[in-house]
C-alpha positions in Angstrom: -0.1 0.0 -0.1 2.8 2.2 0.9 4.3 1.5 -2.3 1.6 2.6 -4.0 1.1 5.8 -2.5 4.6 6.6 -3.2 4.3 5.6 -7.1 0.7 7.4 -7.4 2.8 10.8 -5.8 5.3 10.2 -8.6 2.8 9.9 -11.3 1.5 13.4 -10.1 4.7 15.3 -10.0 5.2 14.1 -13.0 2.2 15.3 -14.8 2.4 18.6 -13.0 5.8 19.3 -14.7 5.0 17.8 -17.9 1.9 20.1 -18.1 3.7 22.8 -16.6 6.0 22.6 -19.5 3.5 23.4 -22.0 1.6 26.1 -20.4 4.4 28.4 -18.9 5.1 29.9 -22.3 2.5 32.0 -22.7 2.1 35.1 -25.0 0.4 37.5 -23.6 0.4 40.5 -26.1 -1.3 40.5 -28.8 -4.2 38.3 -27.6 -4.5 37.0 -31.3 -2.5 34.7 -33.2 -1.7 37.8 -35.6 1.3 39.6 -34.5 1.9 42.3 -36.6 4.9 44.8 -37.0 5.1 47.6 -35.0 3.0 45.6 -31.8 4.3 44.8 -28.4 5.1 41.3 -28.0 5.2 39.9 -24.4 6.2 36.7 -23.6 5.5 35.1 -20.0 7.5 31.9 -18.8 5.3 30.0 -16.2 3.3 31.6 -13.5 6.1 32.7 -11.0 7.4 35.9 -11.3 10.1 35.6 -9.1 12.2 33.6 -10.1 15.1 34.5 -12.7 15.0 33.1 -16.1 17.1 33.0 -19.4 15.6 33.7 -22.9 17.0 32.4 -25.9 16.0 32.9 -29.8 16.6 30.5 -31.8 19.0 28.8 -29.6 20.6 31.9 -29.3 21.0 33.7 -25.9 19.3 37.0 -25.7 19.3 38.0 -21.9 18.8 37.2 -18.4 15.7 38.6 -16.5 14.9 38.7 -13.0 11.4 38.2 -13.9 9.6 35.6 -16.3 8.3 38.6 -18.5 10.1 39.1 -21.9 8.8 42.2 -23.6 10.1 43.5 -26.9 8.7 45.9 -30.2 7.8 43.8 -32.7 9.7 44.5 -36.2 10.2 42.2 -39.2 13.4 40.3 -37.5 11.0 39.5 -34.2 9.8 36.6 -35.7 11.4 32.9 -34.4 11.7 30.3 -32.3 11.7 31.4 -28.6 13.0 29.6 -25.2 12.8 30.4 -21.8 14.6 28.5 -19.0 14.1 29.6 -15.3 16.4 28.7 -12.2 18.0 25.6 -14.4 18.2 24.8 -17.9 16.6 21.6 -16.6 13.1 23.2 -17.2 13.2 25.1 -20.4 9.8 26.1 -22.3 9.8 27.2 -26.2 7.4 28.8 -28.7 7.3 29.8 -32.1 6.4 33.3 -32.9 5.4 34.4 -36.5 5.5 37.9 -37.5 2.7 39.5 -39.7 4.3 41.9 -41.9 2.7 45.1 -42.4 2.5 45.1 -46.2 -1.0 44.0 -46.8 -0.3 44.2 -50.8 0.9 40.9 -51.2 -2.5 39.1 -50.3 -5.7 39.5 -51.3 -9.1 38.0 -49.8 -12.5 37.6 -51.7 -15.6 36.1 -50.2 -18.8 35.9 -52.0 -21.2 36.7 -50.1 -19.8 38.7 -47.2 -23.0 39.1 -45.4 -24.4 35.7 -46.0 -28.2 34.3 -45.3 -28.5 31.6 -43.2 -28.1 28.5 -45.4 -26.0 30.4 -48.0 -23.0 28.8 -49.7 -19.7 31.1 -48.6 -16.8 30.6 -51.2 -13.3 32.4 -49.9 -10.3 32.5 -52.1 -6.9 33.8 -51.4 -4.4 35.2 -53.8 -0.8 36.1 -53.5 1.6 38.0 -55.5 4.6 35.7 -55.3 4.3 32.1 -56.1 3.7 30.0 -53.0 3.3 26.1 -52.5 -0.5 24.7 -52.6 -0.4 24.1 -48.7 1.6 26.8 -47.6 -1.4 28.8 -47.0 -2.9 30.5 -44.0 -6.4 31.4 -42.8 -7.6 32.9 -39.7 -11.0 33.4 -38.1 -11.4 36.2 -35.7 -7.3 36.4 -35.7 -6.8 32.9 -34.9 -5.7 30.4 -36.9 -8.0 27.6 -38.6 -7.0 24.0 -38.2 -6.4 21.9 -41.2 -6.6 24.8 -43.7 -3.8 25.5 -46.0 -4.9 25.9 -49.0 -5.6 28.9 -51.6 -9.6 28.5 -51.5 -11.9 27.6 -48.9 -15.7 26.6 -49.1 -18.5 27.1 -46.1 -21.3 24.7 -47.6 -23.8 25.7 -45.1 -23.9 29.4 -43.7 -24.7 29.3 -40.0 -24.6 31.8 -37.6 -21.1 30.3 -36.1 -19.4 31.2 -39.4 -19.9 35.1 -38.8 -16.5 36.3 -38.3 -13.6 38.1 -39.1 -11.7 36.2 -41.9 -7.5 36.8 -43.4 -5.7 34.7 -45.3 -1.9 34.7 -46.2 1.1 32.6 -46.5 4.4 32.4 -44.5 8.0 32.2 -45.1 9.9 30.8 -42.0 8.6 33.2 -39.2 7.3 35.8 -41.4 4.0 35.7 -42.4 1.6 38.0 -44.8 -1.9 38.2 -44.7 -4.7 39.6 -46.5 -6.9 42.7 -45.2 -9.6 41.6 -42.4 -12.8 41.1 -44.1 -16.2 40.8 -42.2 -18.8 37.9 -43.2 -22.1 38.3 -41.7 -24.8 35.1 -41.3 -28.2 36.4 -40.6 -31.5 36.4 -41.7 -31.2 39.5 -43.8 -27.5 40.4 -44.7 -25.6 43.6 -45.7 -22.6 43.5 -47.4 -20.0 46.4 -47.8 -17.8 46.3 -50.8 -15.1 47.5 -49.7 -15.6 47.9 -46.0 -12.1 50.1 -46.1 -11.9 52.7 -48.5 -9.5 56.0 -49.3 -11.7 59.0 -49.5 -12.9 59.6 -53.1 -13.5 55.6 -53.3 -16.8 54.4 -54.3 -18.5 51.8 -51.8 -21.1 49.1 -52.9 -23.9 48.1 -50.1 -26.0 44.9 -51.2 -28.6 43.8 -49.0 -30.3 40.1 -49.4 -32.8 38.6 -48.2 -34.4 35.0 -47.8 -35.8 32.9 -50.6 -39.1 33.0 -48.9 -39.5 36.3 -49.5 -41.8 37.9 -52.0 -39.3 38.8 -54.8 -40.1 42.8 -55.5 -40.0 44.4 -52.2 -38.3 48.1 -51.3 -35.4 47.8 -49.2 -34.2 50.8 -47.3 -30.6 51.9 -46.6 -29.3 53.6 -43.3 -26.1 55.4 -41.9 -26.8 55.3 -38.4 -30.4 57.0 -37.9 -30.3 58.7 -41.1 -31.6 56.9 -44.1 -29.3 57.3 -47.1 -31.9 55.6 -49.9 -34.9 53.0 -51.1 -34.2 50.5 -53.5 -36.3 48.1 -55.3 -34.8 44.4 -54.7 -34.4 42.4 -57.4 -33.3 38.6 -57.4 -33.3 38.4 -53.7 -31.3 41.8 -53.4 -31.2 45.6 -53.4 -28.0 47.8 -53.9 -26.8 51.2 -52.9 -23.2 52.7 -54.1 -22.3 56.3 -53.4 -19.1 57.8 -53.5 -17.3 58.7 -50.3 -16.6 62.1 -49.9 -14.5 62.1 -46.7 -13.9 60.5 -43.2 -17.7 61.6 -41.9 -18.9 59.0 -44.5 -17.0 56.2 -41.7 -19.5 54.7 -39.5 -22.0 51.8 -39.3 -24.4 50.7 -42.2 -27.7 48.7 -42.2 -30.9 47.8 -44.6 -34.4 46.9 -43.4 -36.8 45.1 -45.1 -40.2 45.5 -43.4 -39.5 44.6 -39.4 -36.3 42.6 -40.4 -32.7 44.8 -40.0 -29.5 43.4 -40.9 -26.8 43.7 -39.0 -24.8 46.8 -39.2 -21.5 46.8 -41.4 -18.8 49.4 -40.5 -17.0 51.4 -43.3 -14.1 52.5 -42.6 -12.8 55.6 -44.7 -9.4 56.4 -44.4 -8.0 59.8 -44.9 -6.8 60.5 -48.8 -4.8 63.7 -47.5 -5.0 65.9 -44.6 -7.1 69.1 -44.2 -4.8 72.0 -46.2 -3.0 73.9 -43.7 -2.5 78.0 -45.3 0.6 79.7 -44.3 1.6 83.5 -44.9 4.6 85.9 -43.4 3.7 87.1 -40.0 4.2 90.8 -41.4 3.0 91.9 -44.8 4.0 95.3 -46.2 2.1 97.3 -48.9 4.6 96.8 -52.1 6.8 94.1 -51.2 6.0 90.6 -52.0 3.0 88.5 -50.7 3.3 84.9 -50.5 0.2 82.2 -49.2 1.0 78.3 -49.2 -1.3 76.1 -48.8 0.0 72.7 -47.3 -1.5 69.1 -47.5 -0.1 65.9 -46.3 -0.4 62.5 -47.9 0.6 58.9 -47.5 -0.1 58.5 -51.4 2.9 60.1 -53.2 0.6 59.4 -56.9 -1.8 61.6 -56.2 -1.9 65.2 -57.6 -3.1 68.1 -56.7 -5.0 71.1 -58.0 -4.9 74.3 -55.6 -7.5 77.3 -55.2 -7.1 80.5 -52.7 -10.0 82.3 -52.0 -10.3 85.7 -50.4 -13.6 86.5 -48.8 -15.2 84.1 -50.4 -14.0 85.4 -53.4 -11.9 83.1 -55.8 -8.0 84.6 -56.2 -6.7 81.6 -57.7 -8.2 78.7 -58.8 -6.9 75.1 -59.9 -3.5 76.0 -60.1 -0.9 73.1 -59.6 1.6 75.7 -57.4 0.8 75.1 -53.7 1.5 78.3 -52.9 -0.1 82.0 -54.3 2.3 84.6 -55.0 2.1 88.5 -55.5 5.6 90.5 -56.4 3.7 93.8 -54.9 1.1 93.5 -52.2 -1.3 96.1 -52.0 -4.1 97.5 -48.9 -6.9 95.3 -51.1 -5.0 91.9 -50.6 -6.0 92.5 -46.6 -8.9 89.9 -46.1 -9.7 86.4 -44.8 -8.3 83.6 -46.9 -8.6 80.1 -47.1 -7.2 77.4 -49.5 -8.9 74.4 -51.1 -6.9 71.0 -52.6 -8.6 69.1 -54.8 -7.4 65.5 -55.5 -7.2 65.1 -59.3 -8.9 62.1 -60.5 -10.8 61.5 -56.8 -12.9 64.2 -56.8 -11.7 65.2 -53.3 -11.9 68.8 -52.2 -10.8 69.9 -48.8 -10.7 73.4 -47.4 -8.2 75.0 -44.9 -9.1 76.9 -41.6 -9.8 80.6 -42.4 -7.0 82.6 -41.8 -6.7 86.9 -41.9 -3.7 88.4 -43.6 -3.3 91.6 -43.1 -1.1 94.1 -45.3 0.0 97.1 -43.4 0.7 100.7 -45.1 3.8 101.4 -46.7 3.0 105.2 -46.4 -0.5 106.5 -45.8 -3.1 108.4 -48.3 -1.4 112.0 -49.5 -3.1 115.1 -48.3 -3.0 118.1 -50.4 -3.3 121.7 -49.3 -2.0 125.4 -50.7 -1.3 128.1 -48.9 -4.7 130.1 -48.5 -6.4 132.7 -50.9 -3.6 133.7 -53.7 -3.3 137.0 -56.4 -2.3 137.1 -59.4 1.5 137.7 -58.7 1.7 136.0 -55.5 3.8 132.7 -54.7 1.3 129.7 -54.8 2.9 126.4 -52.8 1.1 123.6 -52.9 1.8 121.0 -50.2 1.7 117.0 -50.4 1.9 115.3 -46.9 2.3 111.7 -46.1 2.8 109.4 -42.8 5.3 107.1 -43.7 6.0 103.5 -42.2 9.6 103.1 -41.0 10.3 99.9 -43.1 9.5 101.9 -46.4 12.3 103.6 -48.6 12.1 107.0 -49.6 9.3 108.6 -51.5 8.8 110.4 -55.0 6.1 113.2 -55.9 4.4 114.2 -58.6 1.8 116.5 -59.1 -1.0 117.4 -61.9 -3.1 120.2 -62.5 -6.1 119.2 -64.4 -5.0 115.8 -65.4 -1.3 117.0 -66.7 1.6 116.6 -65.1 3.4 119.6 -63.7 7.1 118.0 -62.7 9.0 114.9 -63.1 9.2 112.7 -60.3 11.2 114.2 -57.3 11.9 113.7 -53.9 10.3 117.2 -53.0 7.1 117.3 -51.5 6.0 121.3 -52.2 5.2 122.3 -56.0 5.9 126.3 -56.1 5.0 128.9 -58.3 6.7 132.4 -57.4 4.4 134.4 -59.6 0.9 132.7 -60.2 -0.9 133.4 -62.9 -4.7 132.8 -63.6 -3.6 129.6 -65.4 -2.1 128.1 -62.3 -5.9 127.9 -61.1 -7.1 124.3 -61.5 -7.8 121.3 -59.6 -4.5 120.0 -58.1 -4.0 116.6 -56.7 -0.5 114.8 -56.2 0.8 111.3 -56.6 3.3 109.7 -54.6 5.3 106.6 -55.2 7.8 104.6 -53.4 11.5 103.9 -54.9 10.6 100.8 -56.2 7.7 102.1 -57.7 5.7 99.5 -56.4 3.4 101.4 -54.6 1.2 104.5 -55.8 -1.2 106.6 -53.9 -2.9 109.7 -55.2 -4.2 112.3 -52.7 -8.1 113.7 -53.2 -8.0 116.5 -55.6 -8.6 120.1 -54.0 -9.7 123.4 -56.4 -6.7 126.2 -56.4 -7.9 129.8 -57.8 -5.7 132.0 -58.3 -7.9 135.2 -57.8 -7.3 138.4 -60.5 -6.5 141.7 -59.5 -9.0 144.2 -60.1 -8.7 146.8 -63.0 -7.9 150.3 -62.2 -9.7 153.0 -63.5 -9.4 152.8 -67.7 -7.9 155.6 -69.4 -9.6 156.4 -73.0 -7.4 157.9 -75.6 -7.7 158.4 -79.5 -5.2 158.0 -82.3 -3.6 159.7 -84.2 -5.6 162.6 -82.4 -8.6 164.1 -81.3 -9.8 165.9 -84.4 -9.5 163.9 -87.6 -10.2 164.5 -90.9 -13.5 162.7 -92.5 -13.0 159.5 -93.9 -9.3 159.3 -92.3 -9.4 155.9 -89.8 -9.4 157.0 -85.9 -8.5 154.1 -83.3 -10.1 154.5 -79.9 -8.0 152.7 -77.3 -8.9 151.9 -73.9 -6.1 151.1 -71.5 -6.0 150.1 -67.7 -2.9 150.6 -65.6 -3.2 147.2 -64.0 -5.5 144.5 -63.4 -5.6 140.6 -64.9 -6.9 139.7 -67.8 -9.1 138.6 -69.1 -10.7 142.4 -69.2 -13.8 142.9 -70.8 -13.5 146.1 -72.6 -16.7 148.2 -73.8 -16.9 151.4 -76.0 -19.7 153.9 -75.7 -20.6 157.1 -77.6 -22.6 159.4 -75.8 -25.7 159.2 -74.9 -24.6 155.5 -73.8 -24.6 154.0 -77.1 -22.7 151.0 -77.0 -20.4 150.6 -80.0 -18.7 147.4 -79.2 -17.4 145.1 -76.9 -14.7 142.8 -76.5 -12.6 140.4 -74.0 -9.2 140.7 -74.2 -6.0 139.1 -72.5 -4.0 142.4 -73.1 -4.0 145.5 -70.8 -4.9 147.4 -73.7 -7.4 147.5 -76.1 -7.6 149.4 -79.7 -10.7 149.9 -81.3 -10.7 151.1 -84.9 -13.0 153.5 -86.4 -12.3 152.9 -90.1 -13.7 156.0 -92.8 -14.4 158.1 -90.0 -17.8 160.2 -91.0 -19.3 163.3 -89.6 -21.8 161.2 -87.4 -18.9 160.0 -85.7 -17.9 162.7 -83.8 -18.8 163.1 -80.3 -18.2 162.0 -76.7 -16.5 158.8 -76.1 -15.7 156.7 -73.0 -15.1 153.1 -72.4 -15.7 150.5 -69.9 -13.1 148.2 -68.2 -14.0 145.2 -65.6 -12.6 141.6 -65.2 -13.7 138.9 -62.8 -11.7 140.5 -59.6 -14.2 143.8 -60.3 -18.1 144.0 -59.0 -19.1 146.8 -61.5 -16.9 148.0 -64.6 -14.9 151.3 -63.8 -15.4 154.0 -66.4 -13.0 156.1 -68.2 -13.4 160.1 -68.3 -15.0 161.3 -71.4 -13.2 162.3 -74.5 -14.2 164.1 -77.6 -13.7 163.1 -81.3 -13.6 166.1 -83.8 -14.4 165.7 -87.2 -13.1 168.0 -90.0 -15.4 167.8 -92.8 -13.9 169.9 -95.7 -15.6 172.8 -96.8 -17.3 172.4 -100.2 -20.0 173.5 -102.5 -19.9 176.9 -101.5 -22.8 179.1 -103.7 -23.6 182.5 -103.3 -27.3 183.6 -103.8 -29.5 187.1 -103.6 -31.7 186.7 -100.8 -34.3 188.6 -102.9 -32.9 186.8 -106.1 -32.2 190.1 -107.9 -29.1 190.8 -110.2 -30.4 194.6 -110.7 -31.5 196.6 -107.6 -32.6 200.2 -107.7 -30.8 202.8 -106.1 -31.3 203.0 -102.6 -32.5 199.4 -102.1 -31.3 197.0 -100.0 -28.9 194.2 -101.0 -28.5 190.8 -99.2 -26.3 188.2 -100.6 -25.6 184.9 -98.8 -22.7 182.5 -98.8 -24.3 178.9 -98.7 -22.0 175.7 -98.3 -22.9 172.3 -98.9 -20.6 171.1 -96.0 -17.9 172.0 -93.8 -17.1 172.1 -90.4 -16.2 175.6 -88.6 -15.8 177.3 -91.9 -14.4 181.1 -92.7 -15.7 183.0 -95.1 -14.1 185.2 -97.0 -16.0 188.1 -99.5 -14.9 189.4 -102.9 -15.8 192.2 -105.0 -14.6 192.1 -108.3 -11.5 189.8 -107.2 -10.8 191.7 -104.6 -11.4 191.1 -100.8 -13.6 192.8 -98.7 -11.3 193.1 -95.8 -14.1 194.5 -93.2 -16.8 195.9 -92.9 -17.7 199.6 -94.0 -20.8 202.5 -93.9 -21.5 200.8 -97.5 -21.7 197.2 -96.6 -21.7 195.0 -93.4 -21.5 191.2 -92.6 -23.8 189.2 -90.2 -21.9 187.4 -87.2 -21.4 184.2 -88.8 -19.9 185.6 -91.7 -21.9 184.1 -94.4 -24.2 187.2 -95.1 -22.9 190.4 -96.5 -25.6 193.3 -96.6 -25.5 196.7 -98.4 -28.1 199.0 -96.8 -28.5 201.2 -99.3 -27.4 200.2 -103.5 -25.8 202.7 -105.0 -23.7 202.6 -108.7 -20.4 202.2 -106.8 -22.0 198.9 -105.4 -22.5 197.3 -108.4 -19.9 194.7 -109.4 -18.5 191.1 -109.7 -19.0 189.3 -105.9 -18.0 185.8 -104.8 -17.4 184.0 -101.4 -14.4 181.8 -100.6 -15.1 179.3 -97.6 -11.6 178.0 -95.9 -11.2 175.5 -93.0 -8.1 173.9 -91.2 -7.2 170.6 -91.8 -4.1 169.1 -89.7 -0.6 169.8 -90.1 -1.1 173.2 -91.6 -3.7 171.7 -93.9 -6.2 174.1 -95.6 -9.3 173.3 -97.4 -11.3 175.7 -99.5 -14.4 176.3 -102.1 -15.2 179.1 -104.4 -18.6 180.2 -104.9 -20.2 181.4 -108.2 -19.9 184.9 -109.2 -22.9 187.1 -108.8 -23.2 190.1 -110.9 -25.0 193.4 -109.0 -25.6 196.2 -111.3 -28.0 199.4 -110.4 -31.1 199.8 -112.4 -30.7 201.9 -115.8 -34.3 203.7 -115.0 -32.9 204.5 -111.5 -29.7 206.2 -113.1 -31.5 208.3 -115.9 -33.5 209.9 -113.7 -30.9 210.8 -111.2 -28.5 211.9 -114.3 -31.4 213.7 -115.5 -32.3 216.0 -112.7 -28.8 217.1 -112.1 -28.3 218.0 -115.9 -32.1 219.2 -117.4 -31.3 222.5 -116.4 -27.8 222.8 -118.0 -29.4 221.1 -121.2 -31.8 223.9 -120.7 -29.7 226.7 -121.2 -27.2 224.9 -123.4 -30.3 224.5 -125.7 -31.2 228.0 -125.5 -27.8 229.0 -125.7 -27.4 226.9 -128.7 -30.5 228.0 -130.9 -29.4 231.7 -130.0 -26.2 231.2 -131.4 -27.8 228.9 -134.5 -29.7 231.8 -135.2 -27.3 234.5 -135.3 -24.9 231.8 -137.6 -27.4 231.5 -139.8 -28.1 235.1 -140.1 -24.1 235.5 -140.7 -23.3 232.7 -143.0 -26.8 232.1 -144.3 -26.7 227.8 -143.8 -27.4 225.5 -140.9 -24.7 224.4 -138.8 -24.1 220.2 -138.5 -23.4 218.3 -135.0 -21.3 215.1 -135.2 -22.6 212.3 -132.8 -20.0 209.9 -131.4 -20.9 206.0 -132.6 -21.2 204.0 -129.2 -18.3 202.5 -128.1 -15.5 204.0 -130.3 -14.1 207.6 -129.3 -13.6 209.5 -132.2 -11.9 213.1 -132.2 -13.8 216.1 -132.8 -14.0 217.2 -136.2 -12.7 220.7 -137.0 -15.0 223.0 -138.1 -15.1 224.8 -141.3 -14.9 228.0 -142.1 -18.6 227.7 -143.1 -19.4 225.8 -139.8 -20.0 227.3 -136.5 -19.0 225.4 -133.7 -21.1 225.5 -130.6 -19.5 227.3 -128.2 -21.5 226.1 -124.9 -20.8 222.0 -125.5 -18.2 219.8 -125.7 -18.3 216.6 -128.1 -18.8 213.6 -125.6 -15.8 211.3 -125.3 -16.7 207.7 -125.3 -13.6 205.1 -123.8 -13.4 201.7 -124.5 -14.2 198.6 -122.1 -12.0 199.1 -118.8 -12.6 195.8 -117.6 -11.2 192.7 -119.6 -12.8 189.8 -117.9 -16.0 189.0 -119.7 -15.7 191.4 -122.6 -17.7 189.3 -125.2 -20.6 189.8 -122.6 -20.1 193.5 -121.8 -19.8 196.7 -123.7 -18.2 199.5 -121.3 -18.1 203.1 -122.3 -17.3 206.5 -120.6 -19.1 209.3 -121.8 -18.2 213.1 -120.7 -20.3 216.3 -121.3 -18.3 219.6 -121.0 -19.8 223.4 -120.5 -17.7 225.9 -122.6 -15.2 227.9 -120.6 -15.9 230.8 -122.8 -18.7 233.1 -122.4 -21.5 233.1 -124.7 -22.3 236.8 -126.1 -25.3 237.8 -128.0 -28.6 237.6 -126.8 -27.4 237.7 -123.1 -25.5 240.9 -123.5 -22.5 239.2 -122.3 -18.8 239.7 -123.2 -17.4 240.2 -126.4 -16.3 237.1 -129.0 -13.4 235.7 -128.2 -13.0 236.2 -124.1 -13.2 233.1 -121.5 -14.8 233.1 -118.1 -13.4 230.8 -115.7 -15.4 229.5 -112.5 -13.9 227.9 -109.4 -14.7 224.2 -109.5 -14.1 222.3 -112.8 -17.2 219.9 -112.2 -19.4 222.5 -112.7 -18.5 222.5 -116.3 -18.7 218.7 -117.3 -20.5 215.6 -116.7 -18.6 212.2 -116.9 -20.8 208.8 -116.9 -20.5 205.5 -117.7 -22.5 202.6 -119.4 -22.3 198.8 -118.9 -24.0 197.2 -121.2 -25.4 193.6 -120.5 -25.6 192.6 -124.2 -26.9 189.0 -123.8 -28.9 190.2 -120.4 -30.5 193.0 -122.7 -31.4 191.0 -125.5 -33.1 188.8 -123.0 -35.2 191.6 -120.9 -35.9 193.9 -123.5 -39.0 192.0 -124.6 -39.9 192.2 -120.8 -42.2 194.6 -119.0 -41.2 196.4 -115.6 -44.0 196.0 -113.2 -44.4 199.8 -113.7 -45.5 198.9 -117.8 -42.1 200.2 -118.9 -39.5 198.1 -120.5 -36.5 197.1 -118.5 -33.2 198.6 -118.7 -30.3 196.4 -118.1 -27.5 198.7 -118.5 -26.0 199.5 -115.7 -24.8 203.2 -115.4 -22.4 204.7 -112.3 -20.9 208.0 -112.0 -17.1 208.2 -112.2 -15.2 210.6 -110.4 -13.2 213.4 -112.3 -9.6 213.0 -113.2 
């Protein structure tokens, strides 16, 4: 009995040692059979943590630990046969560790259907990119190796709920294996399959919802993501499909389908990021006129993807679909400030992502210019226009250009003032200045200002006449209106009294001349001018000046006021000298071409001098009258005009009466004496005496008396003279006749002195009478047939007593 008990104890210890040898080397981490690169591998040797253990890999010593735990980070060389020996090398534990490579592109797994209905056949096929022996394939279900599964294909003949799992396949080389991505297989009454379950942004996902065969063939299936319905699709041949494009990570989640009261198991779709959200970058400080660079950065693990970039400012596109990932401006402006974001577009996949918004502020290089002038400015004063700016310390020097009414006034200069020493009216206008930096990358203009140069008011104008104030008719005169001071343009106006506006003109000269061509007598008079400009409220008037027009005398004519050329003795003769034209004439009177110099008792002139009056006409007033009109021009120039000749004569009848009254007594005495003498001579001689009469107009010598003739002793023969005036001799016959008494006393019947004795008297005029006859032949012939007012014939002969010589 005792021996049996010892044997039982020995068997128990031996069994405990053998079972401990199989259990002590365990994989604590990871929990599945798939140990991937990057995982933490944790191995445990037995259950006693305090003992000292030596660790070996592929029979090579690794390290000695004072604990039964070995821990390392898995890499591609971590696979192998691990061994631990604690306390002694008698009790050593072993385990093979196979590392799963991170690269999943070498193996692919296809499972149809992934969402299986109970009783479906599930076909699984593993494909590798490298040649593998037929029985070297590995299959995993929920991370654990599937026994007796070493072929490339695997079939589940009747799907049951236990077949619902995560499947992978692969192959192994030594202690390293390559596995396919995980594929979920569900087995339900209503199944949903996602193909593929893990996608990149921009990929398409197919959701297939299948229902049992016993269900009616045509029915609608609803697809959901979470609680949100995505679509409603009509099922056909026991399935309905919903395909959509994955736009982003927000499409990740659980999807399921519903058919009446049945709901499939949710299928998770994992959307992996194709590229990161773009990140916008810009310089910390941006100055106006300097470079502006905005960069849009994205991160991606897929180098084959190409991008296009768009930039927007304040939601307005500034650059669209460009290959460069940055926006670049050589010269930033203030308008470039704003809220920016960029958008990256993965070409060929239709995935767009926006960056976070970022505000970019562009600082001023210098402020907007402010323009000012030096106040109210008059013509001739200095004009100073100044352009002021506030400059950024980081900006270079500035240059200034001034403009007036759109025209540049100067070249670009560093001076900020525009100066005109003596401003004129044309310096008025709208001014602005333009400021640029040295690089000419920034240009700014000021607001315009209006600059007005005020004109100087005109002084009192002065009016002058050229060439002088008196001009001859038909000459040219010039009226010159000038102002000593005043800013053009000046408005000149010329007036003639009374307030007749004759001319006006705007001129830029300080003197303006108005020409009066071919001056007429009506242009004479008083003139004045007005001058004014913009600065003069009311025009100023010059003093008046008189323009005298000299009209040369012309058209003189001499007429008798009574229109008579034959004037009775004692009557009044009035001759008038009339002028057709002429200014301020001087009249000269002539009789028989001799000037009548002044008034006398026999004639006088009126105050104007144009009328000659003989108050009592006598024979010596008869003669040939005419008048001459003269006036003065310029530079000792004289004008004159001579009238017609006017012949004035004493009436014949009046002269005969006068002569008869004075001579008749003498004639009677002479007649008596002649008769007595005649009688005595007849007695003595016995025959009659003869008297020879002189012929009119031809003086002849008295014939000597013959011894038989008796000469009259009381009268001498009349002496007839020839014409004294040779002018107009063809129309005139002038004769002078002298009748003389005998100076010898007559004896005879009067009982006087004896024959031959002479008696002299004191005055010879007592013994003779001399008279002249002026015979107007033509006039006499014309008037012979006319009767005077008293009925007698008209006598046109003019008689005049002549003084004794």
